[in-house]
Backbone as CSV, one residue per row, in Angstrom:
resi,resn,N_x,N_y,N_z,CA_x,CA_y,CA_z,C_x,C_y,C_z
1,MET,-34.385,1.300,19.589,-34.177,1.889,18.268,-32.698,1.892,17.892
2,ALA,-31.812,2.189,18.871,-30.383,2.204,18.587,-29.901,0.832,18.154
3,ALA,-30.390,-0.220,18.846,-29.998,-1.579,18.468,-30.500,-1.907,17.073
4,GLU,-31.689,-1.428,16.721,-32.245,-1.687,15.401,-31.388,-1.013,14.319
5,PHE,-30.928,0.197,14.599,-30.084,0.898,13.642,-28.802,0.121,13.379
6,SER,-28.194,-0.441,14.447,-26.921,-1.127,14.284,-27.056,-2.407,13.481
7,ARG,-28.284,-2.939,13.383,-28.484,-4.173,12.619,-28.804,-3.897,11.163
8,MET,-29.063,-2.668,10.788,-29.442,-2.348,9.412,-28.222,-1.804,8.682
9,PRO,-27.595,-2.592,7.807,-26.331,-2.178,7.215,-26.415,-0.951,6.326
10,PHE,-27.623,-0.571,5.889,-27.718,0.587,5.008,-28.173,1.830,5.751
11,PHE,-28.193,1.800,7.100,-28.616,2.949,7.890,-27.418,3.583,8.583
12,TYR,-27.523,4.905,8.776,-26.566,5.634,9.595,-26.965,5.531,11.058
13,ASN,-25.982,5.678,11.940,-26.342,5.760,13.352,-26.618,7.209,13.715
14,GLN,-26.871,7.463,14.988,-27.268,8.807,15.404,-26.158,9.834,15.209
15,ASP,-24.897,9.367,15.081,-23.771,10.280,14.861,-23.467,10.470,13.381
16,GLY,-24.297,9.889,12.511,-24.074,10.033,11.079,-23.027,9.111,10.507
17,ARG,-22.678,8.038,11.225,-21.674,7.086,10.762,-22.353,5.832,10.222
18,LEU,-21.773,5.262,9.164,-22.262,3.982,8.647,-21.712,2.876,9.541
19,VAL,-22.586,2.310,10.358,-22.142,1.375,11.385,-21.435,0.171,10.777
20,GLN,-21.983,-0.384,9.704,-21.394,-1.581,9.127,-20.013,-1.301,8.535
21,VAL,-19.798,-0.104,8.007,-18.469,0.248,7.510,-17.491,0.345,8.672
22,ASP,-17.941,0.908,9.790,-17.082,0.967,10.971,-16.696,-0.433,11.429
23,TYR,-17.640,-1.370,11.389,-17.335,-2.755,11.748,-16.291,-3.335,10.796
24,ALA,-16.418,-3.029,9.499,-15.452,-3.524,8.514,-14.058,-2.957,8.782
25,LEU,-13.994,-1.687,9.160,-12.705,-1.079,9.482,-12.084,-1.728,10.719
26,GLN,-12.921,-2.142,11.668,-12.415,-2.852,12.843,-11.851,-4.207,12.448
27,ALA,-12.477,-4.863,11.466,-11.955,-6.143,10.974,-10.579,-5.945,10.343
28,VAL,-10.413,-4.846,9.598,-9.109,-4.537,9.003,-8.072,-4.342,10.100
29,ALA,-8.452,-3.655,11.178,-7.527,-3.355,12.266,-7.085,-4.611,13.014
30,ARG,-7.802,-5.719,12.858,-7.402,-6.976,13.498,-6.555,-7.845,12.583
31,GLY,-6.365,-7.403,11.334,-5.613,-8.206,10.383,-4.107,-8.045,10.534
32,SER,-3.369,-8.673,9.643,-1.908,-8.610,9.667,-1.424,-7.177,9.437
33,THR,-0.326,-6.827,10.085,0.294,-5.528,9.847,0.821,-5.505,8.413
34,THR,0.318,-4.589,7.614,0.593,-4.564,6.178,1.006,-3.156,5.771
35,LEU,2.064,-3.063,4.958,2.661,-1.764,4.665,2.930,-1.590,3.176
36,GLY,2.938,-0.329,2.753,3.355,0.042,1.416,4.255,1.256,1.491
37,LEU,5.384,1.228,0.762,6.329,2.349,0.733,6.652,2.687,-0.719
38,LYS,6.558,3.960,-1.075,6.936,4.418,-2.410,8.112,5.379,-2.299
39,THR,9.162,5.085,-3.027,10.337,5.955,-3.060,10.503,6.489,-4.484
40,ASN,11.636,7.139,-4.720,11.889,7.663,-6.057,12.037,6.566,-7.101
41,ASP,12.497,5.378,-6.663,12.875,4.336,-7.617,12.033,3.068,-7.554
42,PHE,11.221,2.883,-6.528,10.471,1.633,-6.402,9.294,1.800,-5.448
43,VAL,8.402,0.806,-5.490,7.336,0.681,-4.493,7.464,-0.702,-3.871
44,LEU,7.441,-0.746,-2.555,7.559,-1.993,-1.801,6.262,-2.268,-1.065
45,LEU,5.704,-3.465,-1.247,4.559,-3.926,-0.478,5.027,-5.023,0.468
46,SER,4.595,-4.953,1.727,5.045,-5.912,2.735,3.897,-6.262,3.668
47,SER,3.881,-7.511,4.133,2.842,-7.919,5.073,3.396,-8.941,6.053
48,HIS,3.053,-8.743,7.311,3.438,-9.688,8.360,2.719,-11.014,8.147
49,VAL,3.461,-12.095,8.168,2.885,-13.431,8.016,2.597,-13.978,9.408
50,LYS,1.325,-14.047,9.756,0.953,-14.499,11.090,1.178,-16.007,11.242
51,PRO,1.536,-16.440,12.450,1.677,-17.881,12.681,0.343,-18.596,12.467
52,THR,0.419,-19.826,12.004,-0.786,-20.625,11.789,-0.754,-21.853,12.689
53,ARG,-1.781,-22.667,12.586,-1.801,-23.919,13.327,-0.711,-24.851,12.817
54,PRO,-0.252,-25.794,13.647,0.783,-26.728,13.197,0.369,-27.460,11.924
55,LEU,1.335,-27.614,10.989,1.167,-28.334,9.726,0.330,-27.577,8.703
56,VAL,-0.076,-26.343,9.036,-0.867,-25.543,8.101,0.031,-24.463,7.505
57,GLU,0.072,-24.387,6.174,0.874,-23.379,5.518,0.210,-22.007,5.651
58,PRO,1.000,-20.955,5.868,0.411,-19.609,5.969,-0.165,-19.172,4.635
59,ALA,-1.189,-18.327,4.687,-1.824,-17.830,3.474,-0.899,-16.863,2.748
60,GLU,-1.039,-16.807,1.435,-0.295,-15.842,0.637,-0.724,-14.433,1.034
61,LYS,0.243,-13.514,1.142,-0.070,-12.165,1.602,0.169,-11.092,0.550
62,VAL,1.059,-11.342,-0.408,1.361,-10.386,-1.479,1.027,-11.050,-2.806
63,TYR,0.319,-10.327,-3.685,-0.222,-10.920,-4.899,0.220,-10.145,-6.138
64,VAL,0.469,-10.874,-7.219,0.700,-10.266,-8.520,-0.656,-10.076,-9.195
65,VAL,-0.991,-8.845,-9.548,-2.257,-8.536,-10.213,-2.087,-8.544,-11.725
66,ASP,-1.042,-7.879,-12.197,-0.704,-7.803,-13.611,0.821,-7.720,-13.684
67,ASP,1.384,-7.724,-14.873,2.839,-7.680,-14.982,3.445,-6.536,-14.184
68,HIS,2.760,-5.398,-14.151,3.321,-4.188,-13.546,2.599,-3.762,-12.274
69,VAL,1.685,-4.589,-11.780,0.854,-4.213,-10.626,0.857,-5.341,-9.597
70,GLY,0.977,-4.961,-8.330,0.877,-5.914,-7.228,-0.088,-5.413,-6.178
71,ALA,-0.475,-6.300,-5.280,-1.441,-5.937,-4.245,-1.159,-6.716,-2.975
72,THR,-1.592,-6.153,-1.879,-1.628,-6.843,-0.603,-2.793,-6.261,0.176
73,GLY,-3.140,-6.855,1.295,-4.282,-6.354,2.046,-4.294,-6.864,3.462
74,SER,-5.205,-6.306,4.240,-5.370,-6.714,5.627,-6.861,-6.815,5.936
75,GLY,-7.196,-7.742,6.820,-8.592,-7.991,7.163,-8.884,-9.472,7.034
76,TYR,-10.125,-9.804,6.740,-10.477,-11.201,6.520,-9.807,-11.682,5.236
77,ILE,-9.023,-12.748,5.326,-8.224,-13.176,4.182,-9.095,-13.553,2.992
78,GLY,-10.263,-14.139,3.235,-11.164,-14.459,2.134,-11.641,-13.215,1.413
79,ASP,-11.894,-12.156,2.158,-12.307,-10.885,1.549,-11.159,-10.260,0.765
80,VAL,-9.949,-10.311,1.331,-8.789,-9.769,0.626,-8.598,-10.476,-0.709
81,MET,-8.655,-11.801,-0.711,-8.434,-12.566,-1.935,-9.527,-12.292,-2.965
82,THR,-10.768,-12.118,-2.505,-11.858,-11.803,-3.430,-11.649,-10.447,-4.081
83,LEU,-11.208,-9.461,-3.304,-10.964,-8.131,-3.860,-9.784,-8.144,-4.828
84,VAL,-8.749,-8.906,-4.503,-7.613,-9.021,-5.419,-8.056,-9.662,-6.732
85,ASP,-8.888,-10.693,-6.654,-9.397,-11.323,-7.879,-10.234,-10.335,-8.696
86,GLU,-10.996,-9.477,-8.027,-11.793,-8.477,-8.727,-10.876,-7.523,-9.507
87,VAL,-9.773,-7.128,-8.901,-8.830,-6.237,-9.580,-8.155,-6.975,-10.736
88,ARG,-7.821,-8.245,-10.534,-7.202,-9.019,-11.616,-8.124,-9.117,-12.831
89,VAL,-9.395,-9.387,-12.593,-10.347,-9.489,-13.697,-10.469,-8.161,-14.430
90,GLU,-10.509,-7.063,-13.688,-10.601,-5.753,-14.322,-9.356,-5.456,-15.153
91,ALA,-8.181,-5.863,-14.649,-6.944,-5.660,-15.400,-6.968,-6.461,-16.700
92,GLN,-7.438,-7.701,-16.640,-7.532,-8.528,-17.849,-8.551,-7.951,-18.821
93,ARG,-9.668,-7.457,-18.299,-10.706,-6.855,-19.153,-10.134,-5.637,-19.895
94,HIS,-9.373,-4.828,-19.176,-8.789,-3.636,-19.800,-7.838,-4.030,-20.934
95,ARG,-7.016,-5.031,-20.706,-6.080,-5.463,-21.748,-6.814,-6.000,-22.970
96,LEU,-7.896,-6.747,-22.748,-8.656,-7.300,-23.869,-9.333,-6.209,-24.693
97,VAL,-9.858,-5.192,-24.012,-10.602,-4.136,-24.706,-9.674,-3.127,-25.362
98,TYR,-8.624,-2.699,-24.643,-7.790,-1.592,-25.115,-6.395,-2.024,-25.591
99,ASP,-6.025,-3.266,-25.296,-4.707,-3.783,-25.684,-3.578,-2.931,-25.132
100,THR,-3.770,-2.404,-23.926,-2.735,-1.628,-23.238,-2.731,-2.030,-21.761
101,PRO,-1.612,-1.861,-21.077,-1.578,-2.170,-19.642,-2.511,-1.246,-18.875
102,PRO,-3.250,-1.754,-17.905,-4.144,-0.896,-17.120,-3.371,0.015,-16.176
103,ASP,-3.847,1.231,-16.016,-3.252,2.162,-15.068,-3.613,1.752,-13.650
104,VAL,-2.656,1.872,-12.738,-2.888,1.450,-11.349,-3.989,2.284,-10.701
105,GLY,-3.995,3.577,-10.976,-5.035,4.438,-10.422,-6.412,4.049,-10.909
106,MET,-6.507,3.653,-12.181,-7.796,3.212,-12.726,-8.276,1.947,-12.022
107,LEU,-7.355,1.020,-11.752,-7.732,-0.212,-11.041,-8.198,0.107,-9.621
108,ALA,-7.536,1.063,-8.966,-7.943,1.454,-7.616,-9.328,2.086,-7.628
109,ARG,-9.602,2.933,-8.621,-10.925,3.558,-8.703,-12.009,2.507,-8.972
110,HIS,-11.694,1.525,-9.811,-12.662,0.446,-10.054,-12.957,-0.303,-8.764
111,LEU,-11.910,-0.632,-8.016,-12.116,-1.345,-6.755,-12.908,-0.489,-5.775
112,GLY,-12.645,0.824,-5.749,-13.402,1.715,-4.875,-14.880,1.713,-5.210
113,ARG,-15.200,1.755,-6.510,-16.617,1.718,-6.915,-17.244,0.383,-6.550
114,PHE,-16.490,-0.693,-6.735,-16.987,-2.025,-6.387,-17.310,-2.107,-4.898
115,LEU,-16.401,-1.619,-4.058,-16.623,-1.656,-2.611,-17.760,-0.735,-2.195
116,HIS,-17.877,0.398,-2.864,-18.918,1.359,-2.499,-20.312,0.776,-2.681
117,GLN,-20.474,-0.118,-3.644,-21.778,-0.742,-3.857,-22.249,-1.472,-2.606
118,PHE,-21.294,-2.002,-1.841,-21.659,-2.776,-0.656,-21.959,-1.892,0.552
119,THR,-21.848,-0.586,0.400,-22.287,0.333,1.454,-23.654,0.918,1.137
120,LEU,-24.183,0.647,-0.058,-25.448,1.242,-0.489,-26.637,0.312,-0.305
121,TYR,-26.375,-0.993,-0.271,-27.466,-1.963,-0.234,-27.336,-2.842,1.002
122,ALA,-28.299,-3.700,1.219,-28.348,-4.531,2.426,-27.407,-5.724,2.290
123,VAL,-26.122,-5.425,2.088,-25.085,-6.441,1.974,-23.946,-6.019,2.892
124,ARG,-23.318,-6.972,3.563,-22.228,-6.573,4.468,-21.042,-6.052,3.664
125,PRO,-20.403,-4.959,4.096,-19.194,-4.487,3.418,-18.060,-5.511,3.573
126,TYR,-17.133,-5.490,2.658,-15.963,-6.361,2.772,-15.107,-5.911,3.951
127,GLY,-14.709,-6.859,4.776,-13.855,-6.553,5.917,-12.394,-6.613,5.530
128,ALA,-12.001,-5.771,4.576,-10.634,-5.787,4.075,-10.281,-4.440,3.476
129,SER,-9.018,-4.079,3.593,-8.470,-2.906,2.928,-7.308,-3.378,2.065
130,VAL,-7.159,-2.799,0.883,-6.181,-3.278,-0.098,-5.198,-2.168,-0.450
131,LEU,-3.928,-2.546,-0.573,-2.887,-1.656,-1.089,-2.526,-2.109,-2.494
132,LEU,-2.454,-1.166,-3.430,-2.065,-1.449,-4.810,-0.800,-0.678,-5.145
133,ALA,0.137,-1.346,-5.815,1.384,-0.718,-6.224,1.653,-1.053,-7.676
134,GLY,2.218,-0.097,-8.413,2.512,-0.376,-9.803,3.342,0.722,-10.437
135,ALA,3.787,0.442,-11.663,4.551,1.405,-12.446,3.977,1.452,-13.844
136,GLY,3.922,2.657,-14.424,3.365,2.793,-15.757,3.724,4.126,-16.360
137,GLU,2.898,4.571,-17.301,3.161,5.834,-17.984,3.140,7.018,-17.027
138,LEU,2.405,6.897,-15.928,2.332,7.974,-14.937,3.367,7.816,-13.828
139,GLY,4.276,6.873,-13.993,5.312,6.654,-12.995,4.897,5.643,-11.944
140,LEU,5.601,5.669,-10.837,5.297,4.770,-9.721,4.069,5.265,-8.980
141,GLN,3.231,4.313,-8.546,2.026,4.687,-7.811,1.796,3.713,-6.653
142,LEU,1.322,4.267,-5.555,0.926,3.482,-4.388,-0.412,4.009,-3.913
143,LEU,-1.404,3.124,-3.814,-2.753,3.534,-3.428,-3.337,2.560,-2.411
144,GLN,-4.223,3.093,-1.573,-4.982,2.282,-0.622,-6.464,2.451,-0.912
145,VAL,-7.211,1.349,-0.824,-8.669,1.389,-0.945,-9.242,0.761,0.316
146,ASP,-10.096,1.513,1.039,-10.632,0.987,2.292,-12.046,0.443,2.086
147,PRO,-12.654,-0.186,3.107,-13.952,-0.839,2.930,-15.084,0.075,2.494
148,SER,-14.952,1.383,2.709,-15.994,2.307,2.281,-15.921,2.605,0.792
149,GLY,-14.824,2.192,0.149,-14.612,2.513,-1.249,-13.767,3.755,-1.454
150,THR,-13.295,4.352,-0.369,-12.456,5.539,-0.460,-11.050,5.158,-0.918
151,THR,-10.503,5.920,-1.859,-9.172,5.661,-2.402,-8.206,6.742,-1.940
152,PHE,-7.041,6.310,-1.475,-5.993,7.227,-1.022,-4.738,6.982,-1.847
153,ARG,-4.008,8.050,-2.134,-2.740,7.957,-2.862,-1.648,8.575,-1.995
154,GLY,-0.484,7.918,-1.904,0.569,8.471,-1.064,1.879,7.741,-1.214
155,SER,2.810,8.065,-0.315,4.141,7.455,-0.328,4.308,6.405,0.758
156,GLY,3.361,6.321,1.684,3.468,5.321,2.738,2.124,5.048,3.387
157,PHE,1.803,3.765,3.542,0.563,3.354,4.199,0.858,2.194,5.133
158,VAL,0.135,2.162,6.243,0.155,1.001,7.128,-1.284,0.687,7.505
159,ILE,-1.692,-0.557,7.325,-3.022,-1.008,7.725,-2.874,-2.277,8.549
160,GLY,-3.925,-2.625,9.262,-3.884,-3.840,10.065,-3.544,-3.563,11.517
161,ALA,-3.171,-4.630,12.229,-2.890,-4.537,13.662,-1.716,-3.600,13.920
162,GLY,-1.862,-2.744,14.924,-0.790,-1.840,15.320,-0.425,-0.822,14.261
163,ALA,-1.388,-0.456,13.418,-1.086,0.438,12.293,-0.539,1.782,12.760
164,GLU,-1.096,2.351,13.819,-0.646,3.673,14.263,0.806,3.638,14.727
165,GLU,1.172,2.620,15.512,2.546,2.512,15.995,3.509,2.276,14.841
166,ALA,3.128,1.374,13.932,4.002,1.076,12.797,4.150,2.290,11.881
167,LEU,3.064,3.034,11.681,3.130,4.219,10.822,4.056,5.269,11.421
168,ASP,4.083,5.365,12.743,4.976,6.314,13.396,6.437,5.959,13.102
169,VAL,6.753,4.658,13.130,8.117,4.213,12.812,8.453,4.539,11.357
170,ILE,7.504,4.262,10.454,7.712,4.536,9.035,7.915,6.040,8.800
171,HIS,7.093,6.844,9.444,7.165,8.299,9.256,8.530,8.831,9.683
172,LYS,9.051,8.322,10.779,10.333,8.820,11.291,11.507,8.370,10.417
173,GLY,11.398,7.181,9.814,12.544,6.649,9.070,12.447,6.793,7.564
174,TYR,11.328,7.325,7.053,11.133,7.373,5.605,11.988,8.455,4.954
175,ARG,12.566,8.105,3.803,13.217,9.057,2.915,12.877,8.663,1.486
176,PRO,12.694,9.605,0.579,12.356,9.249,-0.799,13.501,8.590,-1.548
177,ASP,14.730,8.622,-0.982,15.874,8.015,-1.652,16.316,6.717,-0.982
178,LEU,15.435,6.095,-0.203,15.764,4.821,0.432,16.134,3.784,-0.619
179,SER,17.099,2.922,-0.272,17.382,1.756,-1.102,16.384,0.654,-0.757
180,VAL,16.347,-0.393,-1.573,15.424,-1.502,-1.301,15.739,-2.133,0.045
181,GLU,17.010,-2.371,0.326,17.384,-3.002,1.589,17.050,-2.105,2.777
182,GLU,17.247,-0.804,2.622,16.894,0.120,3.700,15.385,0.137,3.922
183,ALA,14.604,0.077,2.839,13.152,0.061,2.972,12.690,-1.219,3.660
184,LYS,13.285,-2.345,3.294,12.927,-3.609,3.945,13.284,-3.577,5.424
185,ALA,14.419,-2.980,5.767,14.807,-2.870,7.173,13.845,-1.967,7.936
186,LEU,13.398,-0.879,7.304,12.440,0.021,7.945,11.109,-0.684,8.170
187,VAL,10.673,-1.439,7.171,9.433,-2.213,7.315,9.568,-3.234,8.443
188,ALA,10.712,-3.914,8.494,10.939,-4.905,9.546,10.881,-4.258,10.925
189,SER,11.452,-3.058,11.037,11.418,-2.338,12.314,9.990,-1.964,12.688
190,ALA,9.208,-1.537,11.702,7.818,-1.156,11.970,6.987,-2.352,12.388
191,VAL,7.141,-3.473,11.685,6.398,-4.691,12.052,6.849,-5.189,13.417
192,GLY,8.155,-5.141,13.674,8.668,-5.587,14.965,8.183,-4.734,16.125
193,SER,7.920,-3.447,15.862,7.463,-2.561,16.934,6.079,-2.934,17.443
194,THR,5.299,-3.624,16.636,3.931,-3.977,17.034,3.732,-5.468,17.265
195,ASN,4.596,-6.302,16.686,4.405,-7.752,16.775,5.545,-8.482,17.470
196,GLY,6.575,-7.757,17.887,7.726,-8.401,18.495,8.800,-8.683,17.454
197,GLU,9.963,-9.077,17.924,11.096,-9.285,17.025,10.969,-10.600,16.263
198,ALA,11.815,-10.738,15.231,11.932,-11.971,14.429,10.590,-12.411,13.847
199,GLN,9.903,-11.478,13.193,8.617,-11.790,12.572,8.789,-12.014,11.073
200,PRO,8.212,-13.089,10.519,8.310,-13.310,9.069,7.486,-12.276,8.300
201,ILE,8.047,-11.776,7.213,7.402,-10.745,6.401,7.485,-11.155,4.937
202,GLU,6.387,-10.991,4.215,6.362,-11.257,2.781,6.427,-9.922,2.045
203,HIS,7.252,-9.862,0.989,7.479,-8.615,0.261,7.150,-8.769,-1.218
204,GLY,6.779,-7.657,-1.844,6.659,-7.567,-3.289,7.212,-6.216,-3.731
205,LEU,7.784,-6.156,-4.935,8.498,-4.959,-5.354,8.238,-4.668,-6.827
206,VAL,8.057,-3.384,-7.144,8.036,-2.924,-8.531,8.969,-1.720,-8.617
207,THR,9.847,-1.697,-9.630,10.813,-0.621,-9.764,10.485,0.257,-10.961
208,ARG,10.966,1.481,-10.909,10.765,2.412,-12.008,11.450,1.898,-13.276
209,GLU,12.591,1.259,-13.106,13.364,0.801,-14.254,12.724,-0.401,-14.943
210,SER,12.333,-1.420,-14.157,11.815,-2.656,-14.756,10.331,-2.580,-15.108
211,ARG,9.575,-1.802,-14.328,8.121,-1.719,-14.483,7.462,-3.093,-14.394
212,ARG,8.031,-3.958,-13.593,7.461,-5.293,-13.384,7.352,-5.544,-11.887
213,PHE,6.203,-6.075,-11.476,6.016,-6.393,-10.058,6.452,-7.834,-9.822
214,ARG,7.266,-8.038,-8.797,7.724,-9.395,-8.481,7.714,-9.593,-6.982
215,LYS,7.457,-10.812,-6.589,7.510,-11.155,-5.180,8.951,-11.459,-4.796
216,LEU,9.338,-11.021,-3.593,10.671,-11.247,-3.097,10.677,-12.411,-2.127
217,ASN,11.857,-12.962,-1.911,11.968,-14.022,-0.922,11.594,-13.486,0.456
218,GLY,10.928,-14.308,1.250,10.499,-13.899,2.580,11.674,-13.515,3.450
219,SER,11.412,-12.695,4.436,12.461,-12.272,5.367,11.911,-12.326,6.783
220,VAL,12.820,-12.172,7.731,12.433,-12.157,9.139,12.890,-10.851,9.743
221,ALA,11.968,-10.194,10.460,12.320,-8.916,11.085,13.376,-9.106,12.153
């Protein structure tokens, strides 16, 4: 009976946990170390670029969703890209209907509802967690959406491989008045603590002043 429960994605196990969601969270934990930092003046999204096979270009890790919104994620890269496309379509739909920039929190809630549908029916949940960053009328925002559809809002998130160790580094070094270079150095230290030194990292940034999300040149920890 226990084995039968674990094969039914819409059933709880004996401990009251959704087994398939737990599997999806494990997939996220095997992905690239991915971070988000929000300070008084900007939000920085960063992701470790894992080595690939020879002659194969690494996958894009930080994405522009809208002029003022960016995203990154960890888990199965195909799932991450599908979720990012879902947010992009929702952002375009909002602009067409209301002729105003979409709020980052609204996009996160839409993605949460979208993901939640895959925990209700006999469909595998997405094995990916997404970080969204943006600036708007409500100021700077940083949010995480996990495979269960749960949305979190905060000043710092780490998902993917070695998340606990990297989060400890971020927690110790975080200040709300960090400069961009200091934030990038802190991220590099966190990624290096779990993946070793000299690791390539992809960054994206949105500032309170510009309200535009842009990708930054890659760096090495």
